[in-house]
PQR file of N, CA, C, O and H, with PARSE charges and radii, in Angstrom:
ATOM      1  N   MET A   1      16.769  -3.709  23.970 -0.4000 1.5000
ATOM      2  CA  MET A   1      16.033  -2.826  23.057 -0.0000 2.0000
ATOM      3  C   MET A   1      15.141  -3.619  22.087  0.5500 1.7000
ATOM      4  O   MET A   1      13.977  -3.262  21.909 -0.5500 1.4000
ATOM      5  N   PRO A   2      15.656  -4.680  21.458 -0.5600 1.5000
ATOM      6  CA  PRO A   2      14.786  -5.415  20.525  0.2800 2.0000
ATOM      7  C   PRO A   2      13.571  -6.003  21.233  0.5500 1.7000
ATOM      8  O   PRO A   2      12.487  -6.067  20.652 -0.5500 1.4000
ATOM      9  N   ASP A   3      13.745  -6.440  22.501 -0.4000 1.5000
ATOM     10  CA  ASP A   3      12.615  -7.006  23.223 -0.0000 2.0000
ATOM     11  C   ASP A   3      11.556  -5.937  23.502  0.5500 1.7000
ATOM     12  O   ASP A   3      10.366  -6.244  23.578 -0.5500 1.4000
ATOM     13  H   ASP A   3      14.625  -6.389  22.973  0.4000 1.0000
ATOM     14  N   GLN A   4      11.989  -4.689  23.652 -0.4000 1.5000
ATOM     15  CA  GLN A   4      11.026  -3.617  23.930 -0.0000 2.0000
ATOM     16  C   GLN A   4      10.353  -3.139  22.644  0.5500 1.7000
ATOM     17  O   GLN A   4       9.196  -2.721  22.681 -0.5500 1.4000
ATOM     18  H   GLN A   4      12.955  -4.440  23.590  0.4000 1.0000
ATOM     19  N   THR A   5      11.052  -3.193  21.513 -0.4000 1.5000
ATOM     20  CA  THR A   5      10.470  -2.684  20.270 -0.0000 2.0000
ATOM     21  C   THR A   5       9.485  -3.684  19.669  0.5500 1.7000
ATOM     22  O   THR A   5       8.553  -3.277  18.976 -0.5500 1.4000
ATOM     23  H   THR A   5      11.991  -3.533  21.484  0.4000 1.0000
ATOM     24  N   GLN A   6       9.667  -4.974  19.916 -0.4000 1.5000
ATOM     25  CA  GLN A   6       8.756  -5.962  19.332 -0.0000 2.0000
ATOM     26  C   GLN A   6       7.321  -5.799  19.843  0.5500 1.7000
ATOM     27  O   GLN A   6       6.404  -5.742  19.023 -0.5500 1.4000
ATOM     28  H   GLN A   6      10.425  -5.304  20.479  0.4000 1.0000
ATOM     29  N   PRO A   7       7.080  -5.722  21.170 -0.5600 1.5000
ATOM     30  CA  PRO A   7       5.699  -5.505  21.611  0.2800 2.0000
ATOM     31  C   PRO A   7       5.165  -4.155  21.161  0.5500 1.7000
ATOM     32  O   PRO A   7       3.971  -4.022  20.895 -0.5500 1.4000
ATOM     33  N   ALA A   8       6.023  -3.158  21.072 -0.4000 1.5000
ATOM     34  CA  ALA A   8       5.573  -1.841  20.622 -0.0000 2.0000
ATOM     35  C   ALA A   8       5.111  -1.936  19.173  0.5500 1.7000
ATOM     36  O   ALA A   8       4.096  -1.346  18.801 -0.5500 1.4000
ATOM     37  H   ALA A   8       6.994  -3.266  21.288  0.4000 1.0000
ATOM     38  N   ASN A   9       5.857  -2.680  18.355 -0.4000 1.5000
ATOM     39  CA  ASN A   9       5.456  -2.844  16.960 -0.0000 2.0000
ATOM     40  C   ASN A   9       4.141  -3.612  16.871  0.5500 1.7000
ATOM     41  O   ASN A   9       3.301  -3.314  16.022 -0.5500 1.4000
ATOM     42  H   ASN A   9       6.681  -3.159  18.658  0.4000 1.0000
ATOM     43  N   GLU A  10       3.964  -4.597  17.742 -0.4000 1.5000
ATOM     44  CA  GLU A  10       2.715  -5.362  17.734 -0.0000 2.0000
ATOM     45  C   GLU A  10       1.539  -4.464  18.106  0.5500 1.7000
ATOM     46  O   GLU A  10       0.435  -4.630  17.589 -0.5500 1.4000
ATOM     47  H   GLU A  10       4.646  -4.840  18.431  0.4000 1.0000
ATOM     48  N   LYS A  11       1.783  -3.509  19.008 -0.4000 1.5000
ATOM     49  CA  LYS A  11       0.712  -2.587  19.394 -0.0000 2.0000
ATOM     50  C   LYS A  11       0.441  -1.565  18.292  0.5500 1.7000
ATOM     51  O   LYS A  11      -0.687  -1.098  18.137 -0.5500 1.4000
ATOM     52  H   LYS A  11       2.680  -3.374  19.428  0.4000 1.0000
ATOM     53  N   LEU A  12       1.484  -1.218  17.524 -0.4000 1.5000
ATOM     54  CA  LEU A  12       1.315  -0.198  16.489 -0.0000 2.0000
ATOM     55  C   LEU A  12       0.773  -0.780  15.188  0.5500 1.7000
ATOM     56  O   LEU A  12       0.347  -0.026  14.314 -0.5500 1.4000
ATOM     57  H   LEU A  12       2.401  -1.598  17.650  0.4000 1.0000
ATOM     58  N   GLN A  13       0.778  -2.092  15.042 -0.4000 1.5000
ATOM     59  CA  GLN A  13       0.316  -2.679  13.782 -0.0000 2.0000
ATOM     60  C   GLN A  13      -1.129  -2.309  13.446  0.5500 1.7000
ATOM     61  O   GLN A  13      -1.390  -1.908  12.311 -0.5500 1.4000
ATOM     62  H   GLN A  13       1.124  -2.705  15.752  0.4000 1.0000
ATOM     63  N   PRO A  14      -2.083  -2.425  14.378 -0.5600 1.5000
ATOM     64  CA  PRO A  14      -3.465  -2.044  14.034  0.2800 2.0000
ATOM     65  C   PRO A  14      -3.566  -0.577  13.638  0.5500 1.7000
ATOM     66  O   PRO A  14      -4.317  -0.238  12.724 -0.5500 1.4000
ATOM     67  N   LEU A  15      -2.820   0.300  14.313 -0.4000 1.5000
ATOM     68  CA  LEU A  15      -2.855   1.717  13.960 -0.0000 2.0000
ATOM     69  C   LEU A  15      -2.288   1.919  12.567  0.5500 1.7000
ATOM     70  O   LEU A  15      -2.812   2.722  11.794 -0.5500 1.4000
ATOM     71  H   LEU A  15      -2.210   0.024  15.056  0.4000 1.0000
ATOM     72  N   GLN A  16      -1.222   1.201  12.238 -0.4000 1.5000
ATOM     73  CA  GLN A  16      -0.636   1.333  10.903 -0.0000 2.0000
ATOM     74  C   GLN A  16      -1.613   0.833   9.852  0.5500 1.7000
ATOM     75  O   GLN A  16      -1.713   1.411   8.770 -0.5500 1.4000
ATOM     76  H   GLN A  16      -0.797   0.549  12.866  0.4000 1.0000
ATOM     77  N   VAL A  17      -2.335  -0.239  10.163 -0.4000 1.5000
ATOM     78  CA  VAL A  17      -3.328  -0.762   9.216 -0.0000 2.0000
ATOM     79  C   VAL A  17      -4.439   0.260   9.012  0.5500 1.7000
ATOM     80  O   VAL A  17      -4.872   0.489   7.883 -0.5500 1.4000
ATOM     81  H   VAL A  17      -2.254  -0.709  11.042  0.4000 1.0000
ATOM     82  N   LEU A  18      -4.905   0.878  10.101 -0.4000 1.5000
ATOM     83  CA  LEU A  18      -5.954   1.892   9.984 -0.0000 2.0000
ATOM     84  C   LEU A  18      -5.460   3.075   9.168  0.5500 1.7000
ATOM     85  O   LEU A  18      -6.183   3.594   8.318 -0.5500 1.4000
ATOM     86  H   LEU A  18      -4.553   0.693  11.019  0.4000 1.0000
ATOM     87  N   LYS A  19      -4.210   3.510   9.429 -0.4000 1.5000
ATOM     88  CA  LYS A  19      -3.651   4.626   8.663 -0.0000 2.0000
ATOM     89  C   LYS A  19      -3.533   4.249   7.191  0.5500 1.7000
ATOM     90  O   LYS A  19      -3.792   5.071   6.312 -0.5500 1.4000
ATOM     91  H   LYS A  19      -3.622   3.088  10.120  0.4000 1.0000
ATOM     92  N   TYR A  20      -3.140   2.994   6.924 -0.4000 1.5000
ATOM     93  CA  TYR A  20      -3.002   2.537   5.535 -0.0000 2.0000
ATOM     94  C   TYR A  20      -4.362   2.523   4.848  0.5500 1.7000
ATOM     95  O   TYR A  20      -4.481   2.920   3.689 -0.5500 1.4000
ATOM     96  H   TYR A  20      -2.930   2.326   7.638  0.4000 1.0000
ATOM     97  N   ILE A  21      -5.397   2.060   5.570 -0.4000 1.5000
ATOM     98  CA  ILE A  21      -6.743   2.013   4.987 -0.0000 2.0000
ATOM     99  C   ILE A  21      -7.257   3.427   4.744  0.5500 1.7000
ATOM    100  O   ILE A  21      -7.816   3.713   3.685 -0.5500 1.4000
ATOM    101  H   ILE A  21      -5.301   1.738   6.511  0.4000 1.0000
ATOM    102  N   LEU A  22      -7.068   4.323   5.732 -0.4000 1.5000
ATOM    103  CA  LEU A  22      -7.527   5.703   5.564 -0.0000 2.0000
ATOM    104  C   LEU A  22      -6.784   6.373   4.420  0.5500 1.7000
ATOM    105  O   LEU A  22      -7.388   7.080   3.613 -0.5500 1.4000
ATOM    106  H   LEU A  22      -6.613   4.091   6.592  0.4000 1.0000
ATOM    107  N   GLY A  23      -5.479   6.154   4.347 -0.4000 1.5000
ATOM    108  CA  GLY A  23      -4.694   6.742   3.262 -0.0000 2.0000
ATOM    109  C   GLY A  23      -5.140   6.198   1.915  0.5500 1.7000
ATOM    110  O   GLY A  23      -5.229   6.942   0.939 -0.5500 1.4000
ATOM    111  H   GLY A  23      -4.989   5.580   5.002  0.4000 1.0000
ATOM    112  N   GLY A  24      -5.420   4.904   1.861 -0.4000 1.5000
ATOM    113  CA  GLY A  24      -5.874   4.307   0.607 -0.0000 2.0000
ATOM    114  C   GLY A  24      -7.218   4.874   0.180  0.5500 1.7000
ATOM    115  O   GLY A  24      -7.428   5.144  -1.003 -0.5500 1.4000
ATOM    116  H   GLY A  24      -5.348   4.300   2.654  0.4000 1.0000
ATOM    117  N   THR A  25      -8.134   5.058   1.133 -0.4000 1.5000
ATOM    118  CA  THR A  25      -9.439   5.612   0.784 -0.0000 2.0000
ATOM    119  C   THR A  25      -9.306   7.059   0.331  0.5500 1.7000
ATOM    120  O   THR A  25     -10.017   7.493  -0.576 -0.5500 1.4000
ATOM    121  H   THR A  25      -7.963   4.839   2.094  0.4000 1.0000
ATOM    122  N   CYS A  26      -8.390   7.818   0.961 -0.4000 1.5000
ATOM    123  CA  CYS A  26      -8.172   9.213   0.550 -0.0000 2.0000
ATOM    124  C   CYS A  26      -7.629   9.261  -0.869  0.5500 1.7000
ATOM    125  O   CYS A  26      -8.083  10.067  -1.682 -0.5500 1.4000
ATOM    126  H   CYS A  26      -7.813   7.465   1.697  0.4000 1.0000
ATOM    127  N   ILE A  27      -6.661   8.404  -1.172 -0.4000 1.5000
ATOM    128  CA  ILE A  27      -6.096   8.372  -2.528 -0.0000 2.0000
ATOM    129  C   ILE A  27      -7.176   7.931  -3.518  0.5500 1.7000
ATOM    130  O   ILE A  27      -7.283   8.494  -4.607 -0.5500 1.4000
ATOM    131  H   ILE A  27      -6.293   7.749  -0.512  0.4000 1.0000
ATOM    132  N   TYR A  28      -7.977   6.926  -3.145 -0.4000 1.5000
ATOM    133  CA  TYR A  28      -9.039   6.430  -4.020 -0.0000 2.0000
ATOM    134  C   TYR A  28     -10.055   7.538  -4.290  0.5500 1.7000
ATOM    135  O   TYR A  28     -10.510   7.703  -5.422 -0.5500 1.4000
ATOM    136  H   TYR A  28      -7.890   6.469  -2.260  0.4000 1.0000
ATOM    137  N   ALA A  29     -10.414   8.301  -3.245 -0.4000 1.5000
ATOM    138  CA  ALA A  29     -11.354   9.408  -3.417 -0.0000 2.0000
ATOM    139  C   ALA A  29     -10.751  10.482  -4.324  0.5500 1.7000
ATOM    140  O   ALA A  29     -11.447  11.036  -5.174 -0.5500 1.4000
ATOM    141  H   ALA A  29     -10.044   8.167  -2.325  0.4000 1.0000
ATOM    142  N   ALA A  30      -9.467  10.777  -4.149 -0.4000 1.5000
ATOM    143  CA  ALA A  30      -8.810  11.783  -4.989 -0.0000 2.0000
ATOM    144  C   ALA A  30      -8.812  11.337  -6.445  0.5500 1.7000
ATOM    145  O   ALA A  30      -9.058  12.143  -7.343 -0.5500 1.4000
ATOM    146  H   ALA A  30      -8.901  10.326  -3.458  0.4000 1.0000
ATOM    147  N   VAL A  31      -8.537  10.056  -6.682 -0.4000 1.5000
ATOM    148  CA  VAL A  31      -8.550   9.535  -8.062 -0.0000 2.0000
ATOM    149  C   VAL A  31      -9.954   9.638  -8.645  0.5500 1.7000
ATOM    150  O   VAL A  31     -10.113  10.016  -9.805 -0.5500 1.4000
ATOM    151  H   VAL A  31      -8.337   9.402  -5.953  0.4000 1.0000
ATOM    152  N   LEU A  32     -10.971   9.308  -7.857 -0.4000 1.5000
ATOM    153  CA  LEU A  32     -12.346   9.406  -8.345 -0.0000 2.0000
ATOM    154  C   LEU A  32     -12.688  10.849  -8.687  0.5500 1.7000
ATOM    155  O   LEU A  32     -13.347  11.108  -9.694 -0.5500 1.4000
ATOM    156  H   LEU A  32     -10.841   9.001  -6.914  0.4000 1.0000
ATOM    157  N   VAL A  33     -12.246  11.792  -7.855 -0.4000 1.5000
ATOM    158  CA  VAL A  33     -12.532  13.208  -8.113 -0.0000 2.0000
ATOM    159  C   VAL A  33     -11.859  13.650  -9.405  0.5500 1.7000
ATOM    160  O   VAL A  33     -12.476  14.329 -10.225 -0.5500 1.4000
ATOM    161  H   VAL A  33     -11.711  11.582  -7.037  0.4000 1.0000
ATOM    162  N   THR A  34     -10.597  13.267  -9.591 -0.4000 1.5000
ATOM    163  CA  THR A  34      -9.884  13.673 -10.806 -0.0000 2.0000
ATOM    164  C   THR A  34     -10.531  13.040 -12.035  0.5500 1.7000
ATOM    165  O   THR A  34     -10.670  13.697 -13.067 -0.5500 1.4000
ATOM    166  H   THR A  34     -10.096  12.715  -8.924  0.4000 1.0000
ATOM    167  N   LEU A  35     -10.927  11.776 -11.935 -0.4000 1.5000
ATOM    168  CA  LEU A  35     -11.597  11.132 -13.069 -0.0000 2.0000
ATOM    169  C   LEU A  35     -12.930  11.812 -13.353  0.5500 1.7000
ATOM    170  O   LEU A  35     -13.295  11.990 -14.515 -0.5500 1.4000
ATOM    171  H   LEU A  35     -10.815  11.242 -11.097  0.4000 1.0000
ATOM    172  N   ALA A  36     -13.655  12.192 -12.315 -0.4000 1.5000
ATOM    173  CA  ALA A  36     -14.931  12.883 -12.509 -0.0000 2.0000
ATOM    174  C   ALA A  36     -14.706  14.226 -13.195  0.5500 1.7000
ATOM    175  O   ALA A  36     -15.465  14.602 -14.088 -0.5500 1.4000
ATOM    176  H   ALA A  36     -13.358  12.047 -11.371  0.4000 1.0000
ATOM    177  N   GLN A  37     -13.670  14.949 -12.783 -0.4000 1.5000
ATOM    178  CA  GLN A  37     -13.374  16.236 -13.411 -0.0000 2.0000
ATOM    179  C   GLN A  37     -13.022  16.040 -14.881  0.5500 1.7000
ATOM    180  O   GLN A  37     -13.494  16.795 -15.732 -0.5500 1.4000
ATOM    181  H   GLN A  37     -13.054  14.643 -12.057  0.4000 1.0000
ATOM    182  N   LEU A  38     -12.204  15.042 -15.193 -0.4000 1.5000
ATOM    183  CA  LEU A  38     -11.851  14.767 -16.587 -0.0000 2.0000
ATOM    184  C   LEU A  38     -13.101  14.385 -17.381  0.5500 1.7000
ATOM    185  O   LEU A  38     -13.250  14.800 -18.531 -0.5500 1.4000
ATOM    186  H   LEU A  38     -11.821  14.429 -14.502  0.4000 1.0000
ATOM    187  N   PHE A  39     -13.993  13.606 -16.788 -0.4000 1.5000
ATOM    188  CA  PHE A  39     -15.221  13.206 -17.470 -0.0000 2.0000
ATOM    189  C   PHE A  39     -16.099  14.421 -17.748  0.5500 1.7000
ATOM    190  O   PHE A  39     -16.674  14.539 -18.831 -0.5500 1.4000
ATOM    191  H   PHE A  39     -13.872  13.269 -15.855  0.4000 1.0000
ATOM    192  N   VAL A  40     -16.205  15.328 -16.770 -0.4000 1.5000
ATOM    193  CA  VAL A  40     -17.030  16.532 -16.947 -0.0000 2.0000
ATOM    194  C   VAL A  40     -16.423  17.422 -18.022  0.5500 1.7000
ATOM    195  O   VAL A  40     -17.148  17.965 -18.855 -0.5500 1.4000
ATOM    196  H   VAL A  40     -15.739  15.233 -15.891  0.4000 1.0000
ATOM    197  N   THR A  41     -15.101  17.578 -18.013 -0.4000 1.5000
ATOM    198  CA  THR A  41     -14.456  18.431 -19.014 -0.0000 2.0000
ATOM    199  C   THR A  41     -14.565  17.790 -20.396  0.5500 1.7000
ATOM    200  O   THR A  41     -14.639  18.499 -21.400 -0.5500 1.4000
ATOM    201  H   THR A  41     -14.512  17.137 -17.336  0.4000 1.0000
ATOM    202  N   ALA A  42     -14.574  16.453 -20.460 -0.4000 1.5000
ATOM    203  CA  ALA A  42     -14.710  15.771 -21.752 -0.0000 2.0000
ATOM    204  C   ALA A  42     -16.101  16.019 -22.333  0.5500 1.7000
ATOM    205  O   ALA A  42     -16.259  16.116 -23.549 -0.5500 1.4000
ATOM    206  H   ALA A  42     -14.513  15.877 -19.644  0.4000 1.0000
ATOM    207  N   LEU A  43     -17.096  16.121 -21.474 -0.4000 1.5000
ATOM    208  CA  LEU A  43     -18.443  16.405 -21.963 -0.0000 2.0000
ATOM    209  C   LEU A  43     -18.527  17.847 -22.439  0.5500 1.7000
ATOM    210  O   LEU A  43     -19.584  18.287 -22.891 -0.5500 1.4000
ATOM    211  H   LEU A  43     -16.967  16.042 -20.486  0.4000 1.0000
TER
END
């Protein structure tokens, strides 16, 4: 089992990195939107 999971993990690493990058950009966009809303309400 460990021999089979190691290559699978190696194949899934790029997908996990892409998911991490996409998730990070989504969170970053959400933070920018909330900051923009706070800035607009402050004005």
